N, C-alpha and C positions, 0 to 999 in steps of 0.2 A: 233380316241379318242372320247369317248362319251362326248356329251355336257351336262354339269351339270345344271339341272333345279331345282331351289330351290323354293318350294311353301310354303308360310307363311299362317297359319290359327290361328285366335285368338278367334273364337266364334263358337258355335254349328251351328248357321244358316249359317255362312260362309262356314264351312266344308261341310254342306249338299250340297252346290253349287259346291264346288271345288272337291268333291270326285271323280266324273266321270273323270275330267281332270287329277287328280292324277293317276288314274288307267291307262289312256291312255299314260301318260308319262312313267309310270312304264313298260308298255308293249312295248314301242317303242324300236327298235333296235339301234336307233341313240342317245337316250337320257338316262341320269341317273337321277333318281328322288331323290331329297333331300327334307326333310320335317322339317320345323321349327314350333313348337307348342308354343303358348304363350297365354297371356290374360286369358279369362274366362275358357279355357280348363283346366287350371292347378289349378283352384279354387274349393275347396270343396263346397263353397257357391253356385256355379253354376253347381254342379254335376260332377266335375272331368271328363269332356267329352273327354279328351284325350284318355280315355279307349276305346271309340267308334272307334277312329282312329286306335288304335292297334288291336282291334277286327276285323276290316275290312282288316287286313293283311298288313298295312303300317308300315314301320320302322320310328320311330321318330329320326331324326338325331341330333336335338338340341331342348332344352326346355329353353325358355326365360321367367323367372319369372318376372312379372312386375305389377301384380294386387295387389294394396293396398286395405285394407278393409275400403275404404272411397270413397264416390261418390260425394264429394265436388269438386269445380273447382280446389282447391289446390291439392286434392288427384289425380284427373285425370291428372293434369299437372305433378305431381311427378311420376305417373305411366308411362307416356310417356317418361320421362327422364330415368327411370329405364330400360324401354324397349330398348332405344338406347344403354345403357351400355351393356345389354345382347346381343343385336344384333351385337355389335362390336366384342364380343368374338366369337359368332357363325359364322359370316361371315368371320372372319379372319381364322377360323379353316376349314370351309367347302369350301371356295373360289369358289362359284358357278359362272357359266358363265352368267346365267340370273336369276333374282329374280322375282317371280310372286306374285303379291298381288291383292286382289279383294276389290273394293268398297271404303269405306270412313271412316273407323273407325280409332281411334288414334293408335291402335296397328299396322295397316297397314302403317300409316304415319311414325311411329317410324322405321319400317323396311325399308321403301322406302328411307327416308332421310339418314339412315345409309348406305344403298347401294350406294347412291350418293357419299358419302365421300370415299367409297372403289372403286369407278369407276366401279361398277357393273351395267350393263344395267337392267332396271326395265321394266317388262311387266305388264300393268295395265288392269284389267277387270272392266267393268261397269263405265268407265269414261264418261264425257259429260252430265251426268244426273243432274237434279236440285232438291233439297229438301230445300226449302227456310226457313223452320221452325226449322232447326237444324244446328249446326256448322259443321256437316258432309259435308255440301255443300262446305265450304272453304277447308276442308281437301281433299275432292275428287279432286277438281281442282288443289290443290297443288301437289297431287300425279301425276296428269296428266302432270304437267310441269316438274316433276322430271323424268318421264318415257320416255323410248325410243320406246317401242311398246305399241299399244293401241288396245284393243279388246272391241268394244262397242256393246250395245244390240239392237240398232236401227240405221237407216240411219240418223235420225235427230240428234242423239247423236254423230255420227261420224262427221257430219258437225260441230257440236259445238266444238269438240276437235280440228278440223282443224282451226276453228275460233280463238282458243286460241294460234295459231301460230305453230301448229304441222304439220309436213310434211304429206300430204295425203298418201304417199307411206308407211307410218308406222302406219296408222290408218285403222283398219279392222272392218267392221260391221259383226259380227258373230252371233248375236242374244244372248238371255239370256241363260246362261248355266244351270240355274235352271230348265228350261222347258225340256231340254234334260234329266235331272236327273229324272223328272217325268216319261218320256216315257221309260227310261231304267231300272227302278226299279220295282220289283214285290211288289205291295202294299198289305197290309193286308186286308182280308175280314172284314166285319163289326163285325162278331162274334169274329174273331181273335183279332181285335183291342180292343174290349170291354174286353176280357179276359186279354190282354196284359197290358192295362192301369188301369184295375180294375174299369171301369166305364160303366154303362149300358145306352145306348143312349135313350133319351126320344123322344117323337113325334116331338119335335122341339129342335134344338141344335145350339149353336154358339161357335166358337173358338175365344178367345180374346187374341190378341197380341198387347200390348201397350208399347211404349217406350217414355221416356221423350222428350217433345218438347223443346229442349235445348236453343233456341233463343227467346222463348216467354217471355213476361213480366209477364205473369201469371204463378204461380208456378205449376210444374207438379202435385203436390199433389192435388191442387184445381181442375185442369182439370180432373185428374183421379177420384176424388171424384164425380164430375158431372156424369161421365160415370157409376160409381157404383150406384149412386142414380137412374139413368135411368134404369139400369138392375134390380134394386129392384122392379120395376113396372111389371116385367115379371117373376114371380116365377115359371111359368109352363115351361119355357125354360131352358134346360140343358146348363150349361156354363163350358167350359174347358179353364182355364187360362194357358198361358205359361209365365214364368218370363221374365221381360225386360232385355235388355243388361246392362252392367255395365257403364251406362252413368251417368251424373250428376243427382242426385235425384232418381236414379234407385232403391236404397234400400228402400226408402220411399214407392214406389209403391209396392215393394215386401211385405212389412209389411201390406199394405192396402189390398192386394190380400189375404194374409193368414187370416187376421181378417175377411174379407168378407166370406171366405169359411168355417170358423169355425161355423158360425151362419146360414148357408144356405145349406140344403141338396142337392140342385140342382147344386151346384158349386164345382169344383175340380181344383187343381192347380198342375203344374209340373215345376220343375227346368229346365228340358230339355226333350223334347219328342224324340229327335233324328230325323234324316231325314225321315226314313220310317214311323214312327208313326205320325210325323207331317203331311207329305203328305197324309197319310191315313185319318187323321182327316179332312183335306181339302176336301177329296173325299166324306165324309159322313155327315159333318155338313151342315146346311142350308146356312151358310155364315161366314165371318170373320169380327170381330168388333175390331177396334183399329186404329193404324196408321203404320202398318208394310208394308215394301216394297213388301213382299210376296203376299199381297192382290192385288197389282197392277201388279206384274210381273208374278207370278206363278198361282194365283187363276183363271184367265180367262180360263186357259186350262181345268179346272174342271167344267166350266159353272156354277160357284157359285157366288153369290153376295157378296159384301163387303161394309161395312160402314167405310169410312175413316174420322176419327175425327181430327179436327183442321188443323194446317198448316205445320206439319212436312214433309209431302210428297208433299207440294204445288210445282207445276212446272213439276212434272213427267207426262210423256205421259201415259194416262189411257184408258182402254177399257170401254165399256158401262156397265160393271158389277159393277162399282164403284158408290156409293152414298156418296157424300161429305156432311159433316155437321159440325157445330160449336161444340166446347167443352162445350156445355150447355145441361143440362138434357132434356129440352123440345125439342131441336133440335135432340138429340140422340133418344129420344122416337119416334119422328116423323119418323126418318130414319129407326128404327126397324120396325115400322108399314109398311113403304114403302117396306122394304126388303121382308116382308111376303105377300105383296099384290099380287094378281093373275096377275095383269097387268105387274108388274115388273118381276115376275118369268117367264112369257111367253117370255120376251125379252132376257133372259139368254140363250135360245136355239140357238140364232144366234150370240152370242158373239164370236168375233175373237180376238185372242191374238196377239197384235202388236209386241211382243218381240220374237216370234217364228221364227227360221230359222233352216234349216236342217244342220246336221253334225257340230254342234257348236264346240265341243271339238276336233274333228278330224282336223278342220280348224286351231284351235289354235296350236295344236301339229305340224302341217305341217309348220306353220310360225316359231314356236320356234326351229324347227329342221333345217330350211333352211335359215333363215334370216342372212345375213352376219354381223358378229360382228368384229369390229376393236378394237384397244386398247383405243380409245378415245370415250367418251360418250358425247362429245360436239355436239350440234346440232344447226343449224341456225334457226332463227325465220322465219316461213313461212308466208309471207304477202299475204292476199287475194286481188286479183286484183279488182280494182273498189271500 
């Protein structure tokens, strides 16, 4: 009897990472793939990106509508509650053997805690990481405590999950699955990308991916305004914006992006680039500006620099391609100048990605296929000696 592996995805960026794993599960002779789509995938505001999943040949087994047209704390809380209601119906109907979630978003949290009540083992990707500037930090660690199996991106993160009381036999350092996605996909040529997105690259170009710093005392609008003020000092640089996730104050940032682009011919914005176009952009731009985890995890593989603004990603292991700066225009301007300096650009040639390991998805599939599952999901707390 095939083991049913249910993979949950709630955002475009998350699907870009999970796609290769979904393909491997689908191809496995021992596993049956189930797909639950939720969150931003089902929202017209964020591009109805569930269509990309269907276009890639996957069957969507359940759709959990949970996205409210509100980015307030109340709206996000209610969306999480709606998600649990929807996951209750989906999990009862699909009855998976293992539920797979990635990362730290509230959609994943709603799925994981619902699976806990159904006594369905949870497999968690990218646990053990720290992002001190966002409440994703607490969500990520909460999912780890709910989960039975753990697939971390580095050995340091593996040790941290074990430090949280998880049995080392259930914690696997497999590397970051997003890097495998880079190596397995055929990216667009520069001319193909330009034609596809309707944008002609300039001599200098930056990709901007910025999400609200949800635990900061300073409002995301003020922080993002500082970044836009800094970018205004570089009219010669082409700027490609991608929309933020549906976090608290995310829609305010979207409005600011659109207003910025209407008055500046060097700037364009996209609700969603999709995996291939986004990775292709990383290949051809000079660097990434913002506070996205992709700058830290995937970008080093392209030997490109990144300006990490503020504290959202504080605590994450980073390669030498990262320039950290405060969410202040002078600091950001200085960081942009450093990004384009010849001395910094020379260092990028020797950048090593600490998140890379071979056969990431194949290792995950092997564990999902073979790990013994019993009827109980109870687990003892693993104390660290000494």
